[in-house]
C-alpha positions as CSV (number, residue, x, y, z in Angstrom):
1,M,-37.6,-3.6,25.5
2,G,-34.4,-4.8,27.1
3,V,-33.8,-5.9,30.7
4,L,-34.0,-3.5,33.6
5,H,-30.6,-2.9,35.3
6,P,-30.5,-5.1,38.5
7,K,-29.6,-2.1,40.7
8,M,-32.5,-0.1,39.3
9,K,-34.8,-3.0,39.9
10,F,-33.5,-3.2,43.5
11,F,-34.2,0.6,43.9
12,L,-37.7,0.3,42.5
13,E,-38.6,-2.7,44.7
14,N,-37.0,-1.7,47.9
15,L,-36.2,2.0,48.1
16,L,-39.1,3.8,46.3
17,P,-41.7,5.2,48.8
18,V,-45.0,3.2,48.8
19,Y,-48.1,5.3,49.0
20,P,-51.7,4.0,49.7
21,E,-53.6,2.9,46.6
22,G,-55.3,5.9,44.9
23,Y,-53.1,8.4,46.8
24,T,-51.4,11.0,44.6
25,P,-48.1,12.3,46.1
26,T,-48.2,16.0,46.8
27,L,-45.4,18.5,46.1
28,E,-44.6,18.4,49.8
29,D,-44.3,14.6,49.6
30,I,-41.9,14.9,46.7
31,R,-39.8,17.6,48.2
32,G,-39.6,15.8,51.5
33,R,-38.6,12.6,49.8
34,S,-35.9,14.4,47.9
35,A,-34.5,16.1,51.0
36,A,-34.4,12.8,52.9
37,S,-32.6,10.9,50.1
38,P,-29.1,9.6,51.2
39,A,-26.2,11.2,49.5
40,G,-24.0,8.0,49.2
41,T,-20.3,8.3,48.8
42,V,-18.9,11.2,46.8
43,E,-15.9,11.9,44.7
44,Q,-13.2,13.9,46.3
45,I,-12.6,17.3,44.6
46,H,-9.6,19.5,45.1
47,K,-11.7,22.5,46.2
48,V,-15.4,23.2,46.6
49,T,-16.7,26.7,47.3
50,D,-20.2,28.0,47.8
51,K,-21.0,31.5,46.5
52,K,-23.9,33.9,46.0
53,I,-24.2,35.9,42.8
54,K,-26.5,38.7,41.9
55,G,-29.7,37.5,40.1
56,P,-32.7,39.1,38.4
57,E,-34.6,39.1,41.7
58,G,-32.2,38.4,44.6
59,D,-29.1,36.3,45.0
60,I,-28.5,33.0,43.3
61,P,-26.5,30.4,45.2
62,V,-23.8,28.6,43.2
63,R,-21.3,25.9,44.1
64,V,-17.9,25.9,42.4
65,Y,-16.0,22.6,42.0
66,M,-12.3,23.2,41.2
67,P,-9.9,20.5,40.0
68,E,-6.2,20.4,40.9
69,G,-3.8,22.1,38.5
70,E,-2.7,25.4,36.9
71,G,-5.7,26.5,34.8
72,P,-7.3,28.3,33.2
73,F,-9.7,25.3,33.0
74,P,-12.6,24.7,30.7
75,V,-15.9,25.2,32.6
76,T,-19.3,23.5,32.7
77,V,-22.3,25.3,34.2
78,Y,-24.7,22.7,35.7
79,F,-28.5,23.0,36.3
80,H,-30.1,20.3,38.5
81,G,-33.2,18.3,37.8
82,G,-36.3,18.1,39.9
83,G,-39.3,18.9,37.7
84,F,-38.6,22.6,38.1
85,V,-40.1,22.3,41.6
86,Y,-37.5,20.6,43.8
87,G,-33.8,20.0,44.1
88,D,-30.9,22.1,45.1
89,L,-27.1,22.2,45.3
90,D,-27.1,19.3,47.8
91,T,-29.4,16.9,45.9
92,H,-27.1,16.9,42.9
93,D,-23.8,17.3,44.7
94,S,-22.7,13.7,44.0
95,V,-23.6,13.9,40.3
96,C,-21.7,17.3,39.9
97,R,-18.7,15.9,41.6
98,S,-18.6,12.9,39.3
99,I,-18.9,15.0,36.2
100,A,-16.2,17.4,37.5
101,K,-13.9,14.4,38.3
102,A,-14.5,12.8,34.9
103,S,-14.0,16.0,32.9
104,Q,-11.3,17.6,35.1
105,Q,-13.1,20.9,34.4
106,V,-14.3,23.5,36.7
107,L,-18.0,22.9,37.3
108,V,-20.4,25.6,38.6
109,A,-23.7,24.3,39.9
110,V,-26.7,26.7,40.0
111,D,-29.5,26.8,42.6
112,Y,-32.1,28.5,40.5
113,R,-35.6,29.6,41.8
114,L,-38.2,26.9,41.9
115,A,-41.9,26.8,41.0
116,P,-44.7,27.1,42.0
117,E,-43.4,29.9,44.2
118,N,-41.4,31.2,41.2
119,P,-42.9,29.9,38.0
120,F,-41.5,30.2,34.5
121,P,-39.6,32.3,33.5
122,A,-37.7,32.6,36.8
123,A,-35.7,29.4,36.3
124,P,-34.3,30.1,32.8
125,N,-33.7,33.8,33.8
126,D,-31.6,32.7,36.8
127,C,-29.7,30.0,34.8
128,F,-28.9,32.4,32.0
129,T,-27.7,35.0,34.5
130,A,-25.5,32.4,36.2
131,A,-24.0,31.3,32.9
132,K,-23.3,34.9,31.9
133,W,-21.7,35.5,35.3
134,V,-19.4,32.6,34.8
135,Y,-18.5,33.9,31.4
136,D,-17.8,37.4,32.7
137,H,-15.9,36.2,35.8
138,A,-13.5,33.9,33.9
139,E,-10.4,35.3,35.5
140,E,-11.8,35.2,39.0
141,L,-12.8,31.5,38.5
142,N,-9.6,30.6,36.7
143,V,-11.5,29.4,33.6
144,D,-11.3,29.7,29.9
145,N,-14.6,31.2,28.8
146,T,-14.1,30.2,25.2
147,K,-14.7,26.6,26.5
148,L,-17.9,27.1,28.5
149,S,-20.4,24.3,28.4
150,V,-23.9,24.0,29.9
151,A,-25.3,20.8,31.3
152,G,-28.3,19.5,33.3
153,D,-30.5,16.5,34.0
154,S,-34.2,16.3,33.4
155,A,-35.6,19.8,34.1
156,G,-32.0,20.9,34.2
157,G,-31.4,19.5,30.7
158,N,-34.3,21.6,29.5
159,L,-32.7,24.7,31.2
160,A,-29.3,23.9,29.6
161,T,-30.6,23.9,26.1
162,V,-32.9,26.9,26.8
163,V,-29.9,28.9,28.1
164,S,-28.1,27.9,24.8
165,M,-31.1,29.3,22.9
166,M,-31.1,32.5,25.0
167,A,-27.4,33.0,24.4
168,K,-28.0,32.7,20.6
169,E,-30.9,35.2,20.9
170,Q,-29.5,37.7,23.4
171,G,-25.7,37.4,22.9
172,G,-23.2,38.3,25.5
173,L,-21.7,34.9,26.0
174,S,-20.4,32.0,24.0
175,I,-21.5,28.4,24.8
176,S,-19.3,25.6,23.3
177,K,-21.3,22.5,24.2
178,Q,-24.6,21.3,25.8
179,L,-24.9,18.1,27.8
180,L,-28.5,17.1,28.2
181,L,-29.3,14.2,30.5
182,Y,-32.8,12.7,30.0
183,P,-34.1,16.2,29.3
184,V,-37.6,17.6,29.3
185,T,-38.0,19.0,25.8
186,D,-41.7,19.2,24.9
187,R,-45.0,20.3,26.4
188,F,-46.7,17.7,28.6
189,Q,-48.2,15.6,25.9
190,P,-48.2,12.0,27.2
191,D,-50.3,10.7,24.2
192,K,-47.6,12.0,21.8
193,Y,-44.8,9.7,22.8
194,A,-44.7,5.9,23.1
195,S,-42.3,6.1,26.0
196,Y,-45.0,7.6,28.2
197,K,-47.3,4.7,27.4
198,E,-44.5,2.2,28.0
199,N,-42.8,3.8,31.1
200,G,-45.4,6.2,32.6
201,S,-45.8,4.1,35.8
202,G,-43.7,1.8,37.8
203,Y,-40.3,3.3,36.8
204,F,-39.9,6.1,39.4
205,L,-40.9,9.1,37.2
206,T,-44.6,8.9,36.4
207,T,-46.9,10.5,33.9
208,E,-48.9,11.8,36.8
209,S,-45.8,13.5,38.3
210,M,-44.9,15.1,35.0
211,G,-48.4,16.5,34.7
212,L,-48.1,18.0,38.2
213,F,-44.7,19.5,37.5
214,S,-45.9,21.0,34.2
215,K,-48.9,22.6,35.9
216,L,-46.8,24.1,38.7
217,Y,-44.0,25.4,36.4
218,I,-46.0,26.8,33.5
219,Q,-48.8,29.0,34.9
220,S,-49.7,31.0,31.8
221,D,-50.8,30.4,28.2
222,E,-47.8,32.4,27.0
223,G,-45.6,29.9,28.9
224,R,-47.3,26.9,27.4
225,N,-46.5,28.0,23.8
226,N,-43.0,29.3,24.5
227,P,-39.9,27.5,23.2
228,H,-38.2,28.5,26.4
229,T,-40.4,25.9,28.2
230,A,-40.6,23.4,25.4
231,P,-37.6,23.6,23.0
232,M,-39.3,21.2,20.6
233,L,-41.5,24.2,19.7
234,A,-38.6,26.3,18.5
235,E,-38.7,27.1,14.8
236,D,-35.0,27.5,14.3
237,L,-32.4,25.6,16.3
238,S,-29.5,26.3,14.0
239,G,-26.4,27.8,15.6
240,L,-26.8,26.0,18.9
241,P,-23.8,24.3,20.5
242,P,-23.0,20.7,19.8
243,A,-25.0,18.4,22.0
244,L,-24.7,15.1,23.8
245,V,-28.2,13.8,24.7
246,I,-28.3,10.9,27.1
247,T,-31.7,9.1,27.5
248,A,-32.8,6.1,29.6
249,E,-34.6,3.1,28.1
250,Y,-37.3,2.9,30.9
251,D,-38.0,6.7,31.1
252,P,-41.2,8.4,30.0
253,L,-39.1,11.3,28.7
254,R,-36.9,9.0,26.5
255,D,-38.7,9.7,23.2
256,E,-39.0,13.5,23.5
257,G,-35.3,13.7,24.4
258,E,-34.3,11.7,21.4
259,A,-36.8,13.6,19.2
260,Y,-35.1,16.8,20.3
261,G,-31.7,15.5,19.5
262,E,-32.9,14.6,16.0
263,K,-34.4,18.1,15.6
264,L,-31.1,19.7,16.6
265,R,-29.4,17.4,14.0
266,E,-31.8,18.4,11.3
267,A,-30.9,22.1,12.1
268,G,-27.3,21.4,11.4
269,V,-26.1,21.0,15.0
270,E,-23.6,18.3,15.8
271,V,-25.4,15.8,18.1
272,I,-24.7,12.5,19.8
273,I,-27.8,10.7,21.1
274,K,-26.9,7.9,23.5
275,R,-29.7,5.7,25.0
276,E,-28.6,3.9,28.2
277,E,-30.2,0.5,28.1
278,G,-31.8,-0.9,31.2
279,Q,-31.8,2.5,33.0
280,I,-34.7,4.6,34.5
281,H,-35.1,8.3,34.8
282,G,-32.8,9.8,37.4
283,F,-30.3,7.0,37.2
284,F,-27.3,9.2,37.7
285,N,-28.7,10.3,41.1
286,L,-29.9,6.8,42.0
287,F,-26.6,5.1,41.4
288,S,-24.9,7.7,43.6
289,M,-27.5,7.2,46.3
290,I,-27.0,3.4,46.5
291,D,-23.2,3.7,46.3
292,S,-23.0,2.1,42.8
293,K,-21.4,4.8,40.7
294,E,-18.9,2.2,39.4
295,D,-21.9,0.8,37.5
296,I,-22.0,3.9,35.4
297,K,-18.4,5.0,35.4
298,E,-18.2,4.3,31.7
299,V,-21.0,6.9,31.1
300,Y,-19.3,9.5,33.2
301,N,-16.0,8.9,31.3
302,Y,-17.9,9.3,28.0
303,I,-19.3,12.6,29.3
304,G,-15.8,13.8,30.3
305,E,-14.6,12.9,26.8
306,F,-17.5,14.9,25.2
307,L,-16.9,18.0,27.3
308,N,-13.2,17.9,26.5
309,S,-13.6,17.1,22.8
310,E,-12.6,19.6,20.1
311,I,-16.0,20.1,18.6
312,S,-17.4,23.5,19.6
313,S,-19.5,26.3,18.3
314,S,-19.2,30.0,18.9
315,I,-22.4,32.0,19.1
316,V,-21.2,35.1,21.0
317,K,-22.8,38.4,20.0
318,S,-22.1,41.7,21.8
């Protein structure tokens, strides 16, 4: 193991809520903590617009980040993290702005339905609908839908690759790249991965929290055995878009993210797996929160380069 980044060490020692010994944080605690988190300073974007689009069961709020320039621009559809149970357009606004700034692409953030009120498959259905809406409304958004990427962190990383799988299965849109930031990729199996044993407590995201999130999100046996909840279960990942998988050294999800990257590679998908040393789960949000985005500017620049690189795959079927 390396050395914990000093800013992450400061966060863990000074800013993480302290609960009484033996107390397990509830969903209400977690949602309240997320809503109360400071936003920090944010990147200035040329134009930011909130919209509502028609979803499978009601409207889906989206936020469109537009760069300056002529267009049509490449576009990234972003799905936020939060264990499938918390988070929204505001909790990840700073991260979305930083990716939009680094890539100079249009970025469309999606406020999908959350569990336990809306368990699987509500989230992937909303996210696929939103990606399809972006693809179909390219002219309105001033984007080039032949250069449409999907991205997300944690639960959102899961949803980004699941949307890529759904596009391959159902057709109707082409996805050129997938950006997966410390993604959830497997069923909750803490005994399967060494990173759970090493990082399952004391580093923000805990084994206990992951167990709670899994239980609230997947409420049926069908869901538990479905590759759309656990992409590691997929028999065939060939034909998915090129992927950048970013993991964090002190993250219980580190090993499953990297294992999924390797599984994509074995299926013939172009993959870059990049482990960020010294970092913990959620570090993109946490650096934004403590006004230290400069510490990870290099990672954002790398993301921008990946999203604008020439590698792409076309899996559109009508």
